[in-house]
DSSP file (Angstrom, degrees, kcal/mol; ACC not computed):
  #  RESIDUE AA STRUCTURE BP1 BP2  ACC     N-H-->O    O-->H-N    N-H-->O    O-->H-N    TCO  KAPPA ALPHA  PHI   PSI    X-CA   Y-CA   Z-CA
    1    1 A X     >        0   0    0      0, 0.0     4,-2.0     0, 0.0     5,-0.2   0.000 360.0 360.0 360.0 -40.4    0.0    0.0    0.0
    2    2 A X  H  >  +     0   0    0      1,-0.2     4,-2.4     2,-0.2     5,-0.2   0.883 360.0  52.5 -65.2 -38.6    2.8    2.4    0.8
    3    3 A X  H  > S+     0   0    0      1,-0.2     4,-2.5     2,-0.2    -1,-0.2   0.887 107.9  51.1 -65.0 -38.4    4.5    1.7   -2.5
    4    4 A X  H  > S+     0   0    0      2,-0.2     4,-2.4     1,-0.2    -2,-0.2   0.923 111.0  47.9 -65.3 -43.8    1.3    2.4   -4.4
    5    5 A X  H  X S+     0   0    0     -4,-2.0     4,-2.5     2,-0.2    -2,-0.2   0.917 112.9  48.7 -62.1 -43.8    0.9    5.8   -2.6
    6    6 A X  H  X S+     0   0    0     -4,-2.4     4,-2.4     2,-0.2    -2,-0.2   0.910 110.9  50.1 -63.2 -43.2    4.5    6.7   -3.3
    7    7 A X  H  X S+     0   0    0     -4,-2.5     4,-2.3     2,-0.2    -1,-0.2   0.912 111.5  48.3 -62.4 -43.3    4.2    5.8   -6.9
    8    8 A X  H  X S+     0   0    0     -4,-2.4     4,-2.4     2,-0.2    -2,-0.2   0.910 111.4  50.4 -64.3 -41.8    1.0    7.9   -7.3
    9    9 A X  H  X S+     0   0    0     -4,-2.5     4,-2.2     2,-0.2    -2,-0.2   0.917 111.2  48.1 -63.1 -43.2    2.7   10.8   -5.6
   10   10 A X  H  X S+     0   0    0     -4,-2.4     4,-2.2     1,-0.2    -2,-0.2   0.911 112.2  49.0 -64.0 -42.9    5.8   10.6   -7.9
   11   11 A X  H  X S+     0   0    0     -4,-2.3     4,-2.0     2,-0.2     5,-0.2   0.902 110.5  50.6 -64.8 -40.7    3.6   10.4  -11.0
   12   12 A X  H  X S+     0   0    0     -4,-2.4     4,-2.3     1,-0.2     5,-0.2   0.917 112.4  46.6 -63.7 -42.3    1.5   13.4   -9.9
   13   13 A X  H  X S+     0   0    0     -4,-2.2     4,-1.7     1,-0.2    -1,-0.2   0.884 110.5  53.3 -66.8 -37.5    4.6   15.5   -9.3
   14   14 A X  H  X S+     0   0    0     -4,-2.2     4,-0.5     1,-0.2    -1,-0.2   0.885 119.0  33.7 -65.8 -38.7    6.2   14.5  -12.6
   15   15 A X  H  X S+     0   0    0     -4,-2.0     4,-0.6    -5,-0.2    -2,-0.2   0.745 118.0  51.7 -90.5 -24.4    3.1   15.5  -14.6
   16   16 A X  H  X S+     0   0    0     -4,-2.3     4,-1.4    -5,-0.2    -3,-0.2   0.809  94.8  70.7 -82.6 -29.8    2.0   18.5  -12.5
   17   17 A X  H >X S+     0   0    0     -4,-1.7     3,-0.6     1,-0.2     4,-0.6   0.920 100.1  43.5 -58.5 -51.1    5.3   20.3  -12.4
   18   18 A X  H >< S+     0   0    0     -4,-0.5     3,-0.7     1,-0.2    -1,-0.2   0.849 111.9  55.8 -64.1 -30.5    5.4   21.4  -16.1
   19   19 A X  H 3< S+     0   0    0     -4,-0.6    -1,-0.2     1,-0.2    -2,-0.2   0.782 107.3  49.2 -71.4 -25.0    1.8   22.4  -16.0
   20   20 A X  H << S+     0   0    0     -4,-1.4     2,-0.2    -3,-0.6    -1,-0.2   0.516  84.3 113.0 -91.8  -5.0    2.4   24.7  -13.0
   21   21 A X    <<  -     0   0    0     -3,-0.7     2,-0.3    -4,-0.6    16,-0.0  -0.496  43.4-176.6 -73.1 133.4    5.3   26.6  -14.5
   22   22 A X        -     0   0    0     15,-0.3     2,-0.3    -2,-0.2    34,-0.2  -0.914   8.7-152.3-125.9 156.1    4.7   30.2  -15.4
   23   23 A X  E     -A   55   0A   0     32,-2.2    32,-2.7    -2,-0.3     2,-0.3  -0.955   7.7-169.8-133.0 147.4    7.1   32.7  -17.0
   24   24 A X  E     - B   0  36A   0     12,-2.5    12,-2.8    -2,-0.3     2,-0.5  -0.949  19.2-133.3-133.3 152.9    7.5   36.4  -16.9
   25   25 A X  E     -AB  50  35A   0     25,-0.6    25,-2.5    27,-0.4     2,-0.3  -0.934  29.7-178.3-104.9 129.3    9.5   39.0  -18.9
   26   26 A X  E     -AB  49  34A   0      8,-2.6     8,-2.7    -2,-0.5     2,-0.5  -0.943  21.3-145.0-126.5 150.4   11.4   41.5  -16.8
   27   27 A X  E     -AB  48  33A   0     21,-2.6    21,-1.7    -2,-0.3     6,-0.2  -0.972  21.5-146.3-113.5 122.8   13.6   44.5  -17.7
   28   28 A X  E >   -A   47   0A   0      4,-2.7     3,-2.0    -2,-0.5    19,-0.2  -0.244  32.2 -97.4 -80.6 172.4   16.5   45.0  -15.3
   29   29 A X  T 3  S+     0   0    0     17,-1.0    18,-0.1     1,-0.3    -1,-0.1   0.745 124.7  61.8 -64.4 -22.2   17.9   48.4  -14.4
   30   30 A X  T 3  S-     0   0    0     16,-0.2    -1,-0.3     2,-0.1     3,-0.1   0.269 119.2-112.2 -86.6  13.1   20.6   47.9  -17.1
   31   31 A X  S <  S+     0   0    0     -3,-2.0     2,-0.3     1,-0.2    -2,-0.1   0.544  73.2 136.3  71.3  10.6   17.8   47.8  -19.7
   32   32 A X        -     0   0    0     41,-0.0    -4,-2.7    44,-0.0     2,-0.4  -0.718  48.3-136.5 -89.1 140.8   18.3   44.1  -20.5
   33   33 A X  E     -B   27   0A   0     -2,-0.3     2,-0.3    -6,-0.2    -6,-0.2  -0.768  23.7-177.9 -98.1 141.5   15.3   41.9  -20.8
   34   34 A X  E     -B   26   0A   0     -8,-2.7    -8,-2.6    -2,-0.4     2,-0.5  -0.967  26.1-132.5-135.8 150.5   15.1   38.4  -19.2
   35   35 A X  E     -B   25   0A   0     -2,-0.3     2,-0.3   -10,-0.2   -10,-0.2  -0.927  35.1-178.0-100.9 125.3   12.7   35.6  -19.1
   36   36 A X  E     -B   24   0A   0    -12,-2.8   -12,-2.5    -2,-0.5     4,-0.1  -0.884  33.2-150.3-126.5 155.1   12.3   34.4  -15.5
   37   37 A X  S    S+     0   0    0     -2,-0.3     2,-0.5   -14,-0.2   -15,-0.3   0.296  81.1  77.4-106.0   8.1   10.3   31.6  -13.9
   38   38 A X  S    S-     0   0    0    -14,-0.1     2,-0.2     0, 0.0   -14,-0.1  -0.982  88.8-117.6-117.0 125.0    9.9   33.4  -10.5
   39   39 A X        -     0   0    0     -2,-0.5     2,-0.2     1,-0.1    -2,-0.1  -0.409  28.6-126.9 -65.2 125.5    7.3   36.1  -10.4
   40   40 A X        -     0   0    0     -2,-0.2     2,-0.1    -4,-0.1    -1,-0.1  -0.483  23.6-123.6 -71.4 141.6    8.9   39.5   -9.7
   41   41 A X    >   -     0   0    0     -2,-0.2     3,-0.9     1,-0.1     6,-0.2  -0.478  12.1-124.0 -82.7 157.3    7.4   41.3   -6.8
   42   42 A X  T 3  S+     0   0    0      1,-0.2    -1,-0.1    -2,-0.1    -2,-0.0   0.685 109.5  62.9 -72.2 -16.9    6.0   44.8   -7.1
   43   43 A X  T 3  S+     0   0    0      2,-0.0     2,-0.7     0, 0.0    -1,-0.2   0.649  77.6  98.5 -82.3 -15.1    8.3   46.0   -4.3
   44   44 A X    X   -     0   0    0     -3,-0.9     3,-0.6     1,-0.2    -4,-0.0  -0.642  50.2-174.4 -79.4 113.5   11.5   45.1   -6.3
   45   45 A X  T 3  S+     0   0    0     -2,-0.7    -1,-0.2     1,-0.2    -3,-0.0   0.488  74.1  71.6 -85.8  -3.9   12.8   48.4   -7.8
   46   46 A X  T 3  S+     0   0    0      1,-0.1   -17,-1.0   -18,-0.1     2,-0.3   0.653 101.8  38.3 -86.8 -16.0   15.6   46.6   -9.8
   47   47 A X  E <   -A   28   0A   0     -3,-0.6     2,-0.4   -19,-0.2   -19,-0.2  -0.957  62.7-157.6-135.4 153.8   13.2   45.0  -12.3
   48   48 A X  E     -A   27   0A   0    -21,-1.7   -21,-2.6    -2,-0.3     2,-0.2  -0.998  23.8-123.0-129.6 131.7   10.1   45.9  -14.2
   49   49 A X  E     -A   26   0A   0     -2,-0.4     2,-0.3   -23,-0.2   -23,-0.2  -0.521  33.6-177.3 -69.6 138.3    7.6   43.4  -15.6
   50   50 A X  E     +A   25   0A   0    -25,-2.5   -25,-0.6    -2,-0.2     2,-0.1  -0.925  43.4  16.9-131.3 160.6    7.0   43.9  -19.4
   51   51 A X  E    S-     0   0A   0     -2,-0.3    10,-0.0   -27,-0.1    -2,-0.0  -0.399 110.3  -4.8  80.5-158.7    4.7   42.1  -21.8
   52   52 A X  E    S-     0   0A   0      1,-0.1   -27,-0.4    -2,-0.1    -2,-0.1  -0.193  74.5-109.5 -64.6 163.0    1.7   40.0  -20.7
   53   53 A X  E    S-     0   0A   0      1,-0.2     2,-0.3   -29,-0.1    -1,-0.1   0.911  96.3  -1.4 -62.3 -43.1    1.2   39.5  -17.0
   54   54 A X  E     -     0   0A   0    -30,-0.1     2,-0.4   -15,-0.0    -1,-0.2  -0.996  62.4-147.8-150.8 145.6    2.2   35.8  -17.3
   55   55 A X  E     -A   23   0A   0    -32,-2.7   -32,-2.2    -2,-0.3     3,-0.0  -0.913   9.8-148.1-113.8 141.9    3.2   33.3  -20.0
   56   56 A X  S    S+     0   0    0     -2,-0.4     2,-0.3   -34,-0.2    -1,-0.1   0.783  83.0  29.8 -80.1 -27.8    2.4   29.7  -19.9
   57   57 A X  S  > S-     0   0    0      1,-0.1     4,-1.5   -34,-0.1     5,-0.1  -0.933  73.6-126.4-131.2 155.7    5.5   28.5  -21.7
   58   58 A X  H  > S+     0   0    0     -2,-0.3     4,-2.9     1,-0.2     5,-0.2   0.856 110.6  60.4 -64.9 -34.9    9.1   29.8  -22.0
   59   59 A X  H  > S+     0   0    0      1,-0.2     4,-2.1     2,-0.2    -1,-0.2   0.886 102.9  50.6 -62.6 -39.9    8.8   29.8  -25.8
   60   60 A X  H  > S+     0   0    0      2,-0.2     4,-1.8     1,-0.2    -1,-0.2   0.919 112.6  46.7 -63.1 -43.3    5.9   32.3  -25.7
   61   61 A X  H  X S+     0   0    0     -4,-1.5     4,-2.1     1,-0.2    -2,-0.2   0.918 110.7  51.8 -66.0 -43.1    7.8   34.6  -23.4
   62   62 A X  H  X S+     0   0    0     -4,-2.9     4,-1.6     1,-0.2    -1,-0.2   0.880 107.4  53.5 -61.6 -38.0   11.0   34.4  -25.6
   63   63 A X  H  X S+     0   0    0     -4,-2.1     4,-0.9     1,-0.2    -1,-0.2   0.903 110.7  46.2 -64.0 -40.4    9.0   35.2  -28.7
   64   64 A X  H  X S+     0   0    0     -4,-1.8     4,-3.5     1,-0.2     5,-0.3   0.823 104.9  61.4 -71.9 -30.4    7.6   38.4  -27.0
   65   65 A X  H  X S+     0   0    0     -4,-2.1     4,-2.3     1,-0.2    -1,-0.2   0.915 101.0  54.0 -59.6 -41.8   11.1   39.3  -25.7
   66   66 A X  H  < S+     0   0    0     -4,-1.6    -1,-0.2     1,-0.2    -2,-0.2   0.850 117.6  36.5 -62.0 -33.9   12.2   39.6  -29.4
   67   67 A X  H >< S+     0   0    0     -4,-0.9     3,-0.6    -3,-0.2     4,-0.2   0.910 122.7  39.7 -83.5 -46.2    9.4   42.0  -30.1
   68   68 A X  H 3< S+     0   0    0     -4,-3.5     3,-0.3     1,-0.2     4,-0.2   0.803 121.2  38.8 -77.5 -31.1    9.2   44.0  -26.9
   69   69 A X  T 3X S+     0   0    0     -4,-2.3     4,-2.0    -5,-0.3    -1,-0.2   0.136  78.5 109.1-111.5  20.1   12.9   44.4  -26.1
   70   70 A X  H <> S+     0   0    0     -3,-0.6     4,-2.4     1,-0.2     5,-0.2   0.900  78.3  53.2 -61.8 -41.7   14.3   45.0  -29.6
   71   71 A X  H  > S+     0   0    0     -3,-0.3     4,-1.8    -4,-0.2    -1,-0.2   0.934 111.4  43.1 -62.9 -47.0   15.0   48.6  -28.9
   72   72 A X  H  > S+     0   0    0      1,-0.2     4,-1.3     2,-0.2    -1,-0.2   0.860 114.6  50.6 -70.9 -33.2   17.0   48.1  -25.8
   73   73 A X  H  X S+     0   0    0     -4,-2.0     4,-1.0     2,-0.2    -1,-0.2   0.869 109.8  50.2 -70.7 -35.5   18.9   45.1  -27.3
   74   74 A X  H  X S+     0   0    0     -4,-2.4     4,-1.0     1,-0.2     3,-0.3   0.862 106.3  56.8 -68.3 -34.8   19.8   47.1  -30.4
   75   75 A X  H  < S+     0   0    0     -4,-1.8     3,-0.4     1,-0.2    -1,-0.2   0.868 102.2  55.8 -62.9 -36.3   21.1   49.9  -28.1
   76   76 A X  H  < S+     0   0    0     -4,-1.3    -1,-0.2     1,-0.2    -2,-0.2   0.825 110.8  44.0 -65.6 -30.8   23.5   47.5  -26.5
   77   77 A X  H  < S+     0   0    0     -4,-1.0    -1,-0.2    -3,-0.3    -2,-0.2   0.609  88.1 107.9 -91.2 -12.0   25.0   46.6  -29.8
   78   78 A X  S  < S-     0   0    0     -4,-1.0     2,-0.1    -3,-0.4    -3,-0.0  -0.429  76.4-113.7 -69.6 136.7   25.3   50.1  -31.2
   79   79 A X        -     0   0    0     -2,-0.1     2,-0.3     1,-0.1    -1,-0.1  -0.431  28.6-126.7 -68.7 144.6   28.8   51.5  -31.3
   80   80 A X        -     0   0    0     -2,-0.1     3,-0.1     1,-0.1    -1,-0.1  -0.717  24.6-109.4 -92.5 140.8   29.5   54.4  -29.0
   81   81 A X    >   -     0   0    0     -2,-0.3     3,-1.1     1,-0.1    -1,-0.1  -0.367  42.4 -99.5 -65.9 147.7   30.9   57.6  -30.4
   82   82 A X  T 3  S+     0   0    0      1,-0.2    -1,-0.1    -2,-0.0     3,-0.1  -0.353 102.1  29.6 -68.3 148.0   34.5   58.3  -29.4
   83   83 A X  T 3  S+     0   0    0      1,-0.2     2,-0.8    -3,-0.1    -1,-0.2   0.381  82.6 122.9  88.9  -4.2   35.2   60.7  -26.5
   84   84 A X    <   -     0   0    0     -3,-1.1     2,-0.2     2,-0.0    -1,-0.2  -0.821  46.7-158.2 -94.2 113.6   32.0   60.1  -24.6
   85   85 A X              0   0    0     -2,-0.8    -3,-0.0     1,-0.1     0, 0.0  -0.623 360.0 360.0 -86.7 148.2   32.7   59.0  -21.1
   86   86 A X              0   0    0     -2,-0.2    -1,-0.1     0, 0.0    -2,-0.0   0.399 360.0 360.0-103.8 360.0   30.1   57.1  -19.1
């Protein structure tokens, strides 16, 4: 009986885990966008949620990152003019 309970518990965890995963897009203070699997809190001033409130798959979030964060990613690759100190 114990083995049956253990087997059922393992099977439920194996199949339930991917179904419970949620994804978010956040923009850090350095303007880089990331896909994360931990929901950012509203109190965290270092990151800002962008895009939809929650994504069901990482692939959906990654697709939106390409659209939403194109401007900031292009800025990172742009050459800087000489003589400008940061």
